[in-house]
C-alpha positions, 0 to 999 in steps of 0.5 A: 607776208603777201607772198607767203599768203599767196603761197599758202593759197596755191598750196591749199588749192594744189597749184603748188605742191611739195612731195613730203610723203614721196621722199620719206626715205630722205626724212627717215635717214636725216632723223636716223642720224640725229637720233643716233647722235642723241642716243650715243650722247645719252650713253656716253655723256649721260644727263646732269640731274639737279639736286632735286633728282639726286639729292644734295646741298645748294648754297646761294650767295652774292659775291661782287668780286668773285669769279667761277674759278675762285668759287670752285677753288673755295669749295674744293679747298674743303675736300668737296669734289664735283661741285656745280657752280652757276652764276645766276645773274650773269655779267650784270649781277653777282649772285651765285649758286653752288650745288654739291653732293649730300654733305654732313653738318661739319662739311656744310659749315666748312663750305660756308666758311670757305666761301665767306673767307675766300670770295667774300660771300654775303647773304648766304642761304643753304638748302638740303635735298635728301636722296629719297626726295630726289628719287620720289621726284624722279619717279613722279616725272617718269610716271607723268611722262608715261601717263601722258603718252598713254592718254594721248594714244587712247585719245587719238585711237578714239578720235581718229584711228589706231594707226594715226595714234601709232604715227603720233606716238612715233613722232613723240618718241622722236621729239623726246629722244632728240630733246634729251640728246641735246641736253646730254650734248650741251651739259645742261642740268635736268631740273623739274623745270626741264620735265615741265618743259618736256611735257609742254613741247610734247603737247605742242608737237601733238597739237601740230600733228593732230591738225595735219591728221584732221586734214588728212582725214578730210581729204581721204574721206570717200577716197576708196569709191573712186580712182582720183588719187592714192592715200599717200597723194591725198595725205601729201595734199593735206600736208601742203594745205597746212604747211603755212599754218604750221610754219607761222605757228612755229615762228610765233611760238619760237620768238618769245622762247628764243628771247628767253633762251638767248637774251634772258639767259645771257643777262640772268645766267643759268637757272631754271628759266634757261633750262625751261627755255632750252627744252621748249626751243629744241622741242618746238623745232623737233615737234614741227619737223616731226609733224611734217616729215615723220608722223604723216609719212609713217601714217602713209606707210601703214595705210598703204599696206592695207589691201583696199588702199593697195587696190586703190593704188592699182586703179589710180595707176591704171587710170593714169596709164590710160590717160597717158595713152589717150594723150599719146593717141590724141597727139598721133591723131593731131599729127595725122590731121596736120599731115593730111592737111599738108597733103591736101594743100600740096594737091590743090597747088598741083591742080592749080598749076594744071588749070593754068593751061600748062602741063608740069613738063611743058610749062613755058619758061621765063624766056619763052614768056618774056616779050622780045623784039622778034616776037612782039610787033612794034606798036602802031599808032591808031586813030581816035578810039581805035583799039590796038590789035590782039597781042601775039600769044607765046608759042607753045610746044606740040604737047601744050595743045593737048593741055589747052584750057577749057572754054577756049577755041583754037583761032583760025 
């Protein structure tokens, strides 16, 4: 966790940055594939609505020794087709629920008798939902969804701006289509609990998007007065600054939902609780994804089309080009200084060679300077403090006389 906290601090300060906005085409392509699969599933498989939406009869009973196949065969023996059998309590219990189409009183009695005789159903209760009631529930759910969308767009338009509202609306539709597509692919029933969960995850997705947009508004305040960064760069910094917060919030929210979906669903079987957990789990995942990879990139695409932000992008580009040119000029200057210092060092070395009393082409060789028996006389013994005579100087060529060091006189 300490490393995650350090990463969050680096992201907030801009020391580490992930280019979310610059890779928007990649995120759009991924979302496009997922949306296409969801739409195809909706048109081909469709949604399995519960009796609360389409009307019908619901039989609930307990059968300790029954299986799904036995319950289905018992209902089919009465001539009722398309029954949906659900084991509510899973392996640890024996509670069952059977949903059928709208039945007459005679058909209802036949189903009850078949279940009691073939699977030994006990404690049976039967509920009926009329088709008109189901249509009313469907209408109310659609109205609630539309009202939610309209209120959200109005709020964001007032609190922020209309382009942020449009971006948030695109992200909400993205989450809605993905969630319904998952229900079509998995075959889960759409119940009133599903609608409640759908509205919940739309609110969760919107919450995460509003947090990011608030940081974007803070980073882009006064941006047009300078040439520090473009709108996309400032928005991308806002995404990085809120990234760890979004991840932490999503993980904390997904843990209990995953427990309900996988653990509770495995123990209690299918039911409204599992339907609610599924839509919450899928919606939270897609909501977190859309707030980071969809909403903000869409906002940047809309804002970058405005003339003032296009001009800002040009100023930032010119400033960046000038900075690169200055760096190149500085590098050339440093290289020239190093070359001048090298040339001066070489010149000083040549001057040192001239001051030693020898020309470049007449400097004595090692053989001439080496003492030999023919050049150096044998050492003489001197009495007491007598100093030895002067050493014999090495022979020089005629040209070397012209380069005799200054301050020395020729011996006579």
